[in-house]
C-alpha positions as CSV (number, residue, x, y, z in Angstrom):
1,M,12.0,-135.0,74.7
2,S,12.2,-136.2,71.0
3,M,13.1,-132.5,69.8
4,Q,16.2,-131.9,71.7
5,P,19.5,-132.2,69.9
6,I,21.7,-135.2,70.1
7,L,24.7,-134.8,72.2
8,Y,27.5,-136.4,71.8
9,P,31.6,-135.5,72.8
10,K,33.8,-133.8,70.7
11,K,36.2,-136.4,70.3
12,V,33.5,-138.7,69.2
13,A,32.3,-136.1,66.5
14,L,35.9,-135.5,65.4
15,G,36.8,-139.3,65.2
16,A,33.5,-139.8,63.2
17,G,34.5,-137.1,60.7
18,I,38.0,-138.4,60.2
19,V,36.3,-142.0,59.4
20,G,33.7,-140.2,57.2
21,G,36.5,-138.0,55.1
22,I,38.3,-141.3,54.4
23,A,35.2,-142.8,53.3
24,G,34.1,-140.1,51.1
25,G,37.7,-139.6,49.9
26,A,37.8,-143.2,48.6
27,V,34.7,-142.5,46.8
28,M,35.5,-139.3,45.4
29,Y,38.5,-140.9,44.1
30,G,36.7,-143.5,42.3
31,V,34.5,-140.8,40.6
32,M,37.3,-138.8,39.5
33,S,39.0,-142.0,37.8
34,I,35.8,-142.6,35.9
35,V,35.6,-139.1,34.9
36,M,39.0,-139.1,33.7
37,T,38.9,-142.5,32.0
38,Q,35.9,-141.3,30.1
39,I,38.0,-138.2,28.9
40,G,40.9,-140.5,27.7
41,M,43.2,-139.4,30.4
42,G,43.6,-142.6,32.9
43,A,42.1,-143.4,35.8
44,N,45.1,-142.4,38.2
45,C,45.1,-139.0,36.3
46,F,43.6,-137.1,39.2
47,A,46.3,-138.3,41.6
48,I,49.0,-137.6,39.1
49,I,47.8,-134.0,38.9
50,M,47.7,-133.9,42.8
51,G,51.4,-135.2,42.9
52,L,52.2,-132.6,40.4
53,I,50.7,-130.1,42.2
54,T,52.7,-130.9,45.1
55,G,56.2,-130.5,43.5
56,Q,56.8,-134.2,42.4
57,S,57.7,-135.3,39.0
58,Y,55.5,-137.4,36.7
59,E,57.3,-140.7,37.3
60,N,56.8,-140.2,40.8
61,A,53.5,-138.2,41.6
62,L,51.1,-140.8,41.8
63,G,51.7,-141.9,45.5
64,P,52.1,-138.3,46.5
65,G,49.0,-137.3,45.0
66,I,47.0,-140.3,46.4
67,T,48.5,-139.3,50.0
68,A,47.6,-135.5,49.4
69,H,44.1,-136.2,48.3
70,F,43.5,-138.5,51.3
71,L,44.9,-135.9,54.1
72,T,42.9,-133.0,52.3
73,S,39.8,-135.6,52.8
74,I,40.6,-136.2,56.4
75,A,41.3,-132.6,57.0
76,I,37.9,-131.9,55.7
77,G,36.0,-134.6,57.6
78,A,37.9,-133.2,60.8
79,A,36.4,-130.1,60.2
80,F,33.1,-131.4,59.5
81,G,33.2,-133.1,62.9
82,A,34.1,-129.9,64.7
83,I,31.1,-128.2,63.3
84,I,28.5,-130.3,64.3
85,T,29.8,-130.3,67.9
86,T,28.0,-126.9,67.6
87,K,24.3,-126.6,68.8
88,K,23.0,-125.1,65.4
89,F,24.7,-128.0,63.4
90,Q,24.4,-131.1,65.8
91,I,23.0,-134.0,63.7
92,R,19.6,-135.5,64.5
93,G,19.1,-137.8,61.6
94,F,20.3,-138.9,58.1
95,G,18.5,-136.1,56.7
96,K,20.5,-133.2,58.3
97,G,23.7,-135.3,58.3
98,I,23.5,-136.1,54.7
99,G,22.5,-132.4,53.9
100,L,25.3,-131.0,56.0
101,G,27.8,-133.5,54.3
102,I,26.8,-132.2,51.0
103,A,27.1,-128.6,51.6
104,T,30.6,-129.4,53.3
105,G,31.3,-131.1,50.0
106,I,30.3,-128.2,47.6
107,I,32.1,-125.7,50.0
108,A,35.2,-127.6,49.9
109,F,34.7,-127.5,45.7
110,V,34.5,-123.9,45.9
111,V,37.2,-123.1,48.5
112,I,39.8,-125.7,47.6
113,F,39.2,-127.4,44.1
114,L,38.2,-124.0,42.0
115,P,41.2,-122.0,42.9
116,I,43.4,-124.9,42.0
117,A,41.4,-125.6,38.7
118,M,41.9,-121.9,37.7
119,T,45.7,-121.5,38.4
120,V,47.7,-124.6,38.0
121,L,45.3,-127.3,36.6
122,P,45.5,-126.5,33.1
123,Q,49.1,-126.4,33.0
124,H,49.8,-129.7,34.8
125,M,47.0,-131.3,32.4
126,M,49.2,-130.2,29.5
127,D,52.0,-131.7,31.1
128,I,50.4,-135.1,31.6
129,M,49.1,-134.8,27.9
130,K,52.5,-134.4,26.6
131,M,53.7,-137.6,28.4
132,M,51.0,-139.6,27.6
133,P,51.6,-139.6,23.7
134,L,55.2,-139.0,23.6
135,T,56.2,-142.2,22.3
136,G,53.9,-142.3,19.3
137,S,54.4,-139.0,18.5
138,M,58.4,-139.1,18.6
139,G,58.3,-142.3,16.7
140,M,56.4,-140.7,14.1
141,S,58.9,-138.0,13.9
142,E,61.7,-140.1,14.0
143,N,60.3,-142.1,11.1
144,N,59.9,-138.9,8.9
145,V,63.3,-138.1,9.6
146,N,64.9,-141.6,8.7
147,G,62.7,-141.6,5.8
148,G,64.2,-138.2,4.5
149,S,67.6,-139.5,5.3
150,M,66.9,-142.8,3.0
151,N,65.5,-140.8,0.2
152,E,68.8,-138.7,0.2
153,K,71.0,-142.0,0.4
154,S,69.8,-143.3,-3.0
155,P,70.8,-140.3,-5.0
156,M,73.9,-140.1,-3.6
157,K,74.7,-143.5,-4.8
158,N,73.6,-142.8,-8.2
159,N,75.2,-139.6,-8.4
160,S,78.8,-140.2,-7.1
161,M,80.4,-137.7,-9.2
162,N,78.7,-134.8,-7.1
163,Q,79.3,-135.6,-3.8
164,Q,80.0,-132.0,-2.3
165,G,76.2,-131.1,-3.9
166,A,74.6,-134.0,-2.2
167,M,76.6,-133.1,1.1
168,N,74.9,-129.6,0.8
169,T,71.6,-130.9,0.2
170,N,71.8,-133.2,3.2
171,S,72.6,-130.1,5.3
172,E,69.7,-128.4,3.9
173,M,67.8,-131.5,4.8
174,Q,68.7,-131.7,8.3
175,G,68.0,-127.7,8.5
176,K,64.5,-128.6,7.2
177,S,63.9,-131.3,9.5
178,A,64.9,-129.5,12.7
179,A,62.5,-126.7,11.5
180,D,59.6,-129.4,10.8
181,E,60.0,-130.7,14.2
182,K,59.9,-127.2,15.8
183,L,56.8,-126.5,14.0
184,K,55.5,-130.1,15.0
185,M,56.1,-129.4,18.3
186,E,54.3,-126.1,18.2
187,E,51.3,-127.5,16.6
188,K,51.4,-130.4,19.1
189,N,51.3,-127.7,22.0
190,K,48.4,-125.5,20.2
191,M,46.4,-128.7,19.8
192,M,47.0,-129.9,23.5
193,M,46.0,-126.5,24.5
194,E,42.7,-126.8,22.6
195,D,42.0,-130.2,23.9
196,T,42.8,-129.0,27.8
197,Q,40.1,-126.2,26.9
198,K,37.5,-129.0,25.6
199,L,38.1,-131.2,28.7
200,F,38.2,-128.3,31.2
201,P,34.0,-128.0,31.5
202,M,34.1,-131.8,31.9
203,I,36.5,-131.8,34.6
204,L,34.8,-129.2,36.3
205,A,31.5,-130.9,36.4
206,G,33.0,-134.2,37.2
207,A,34.9,-132.9,40.3
208,L,31.7,-130.9,41.7
209,V,29.8,-134.3,41.3
210,S,32.6,-136.0,43.1
211,H,32.4,-133.5,45.8
212,I,28.7,-134.1,46.5
213,A,29.2,-137.6,46.5
214,F,32.0,-137.1,49.1
215,G,29.7,-134.9,51.1
216,T,26.8,-137.5,51.0
217,V,29.3,-140.5,52.1
218,L,30.6,-138.1,54.7
219,G,27.0,-137.6,56.2
220,M,26.1,-141.2,55.6
221,V,29.1,-142.6,57.8
222,V,29.2,-139.9,60.3
223,T,25.5,-139.7,61.5
224,P,25.3,-143.3,62.7
225,L,28.6,-142.9,64.4
226,V,27.5,-140.0,66.7
227,K,23.8,-141.1,66.9
228,R,24.9,-144.3,68.7
229,V,26.5,-142.4,71.5
230,P,24.1,-140.9,73.4
231,Q,21.8,-144.2,72.9
232,R,24.8,-146.1,74.7
233,S,24.8,-143.6,77.6
234,G,21.2,-143.4,78.2
235,K,20.6,-139.8,76.7
């Protein structure tokens, strides 16, 4: 009798899966926040990237990103709940529940996260990196330009007899400044691309760990919720 599978209604399994998906999504978000903080991109960077993927601007991406993350977690949890209503995958204890949960997390990593990571993730990472250091880099550029302008004003005062030459020199300096700015932007983009390539393996590893954590919590939450139903009904 103890070897018989535990039977539970589909509604209970789906509800338990949704609750487990929400709990797993919260843990996954926490793990990804730690990963993003460790690589210097900010705790909410994961949600911002999710928001950018949905088409939001950088300033408005956080809320939609969090919403998209938890909607995805709920969908995965509901799918998990539907799967465990089949005879082969009915949960009998925590071992099987957690094992199936981890398997679900890994499948979600391969089917959902990896395609996103290999297509749109690098570009959105660069977009965020452009926004984060914008003030500092632009401030340096402005100081360099202003410094060049100030340096040109002194000889203009000391050499008032050659105003036309000074104006030509100033125009040349402005042209050089524009060219320098363009060169700096190209170098900055190149550096960000290199940084993205260096960070990418760490993000993939962190995402895999976070999906495993998601699956573990999913199984741990769903198992007691579905196990107690047969006990109450006398089965």
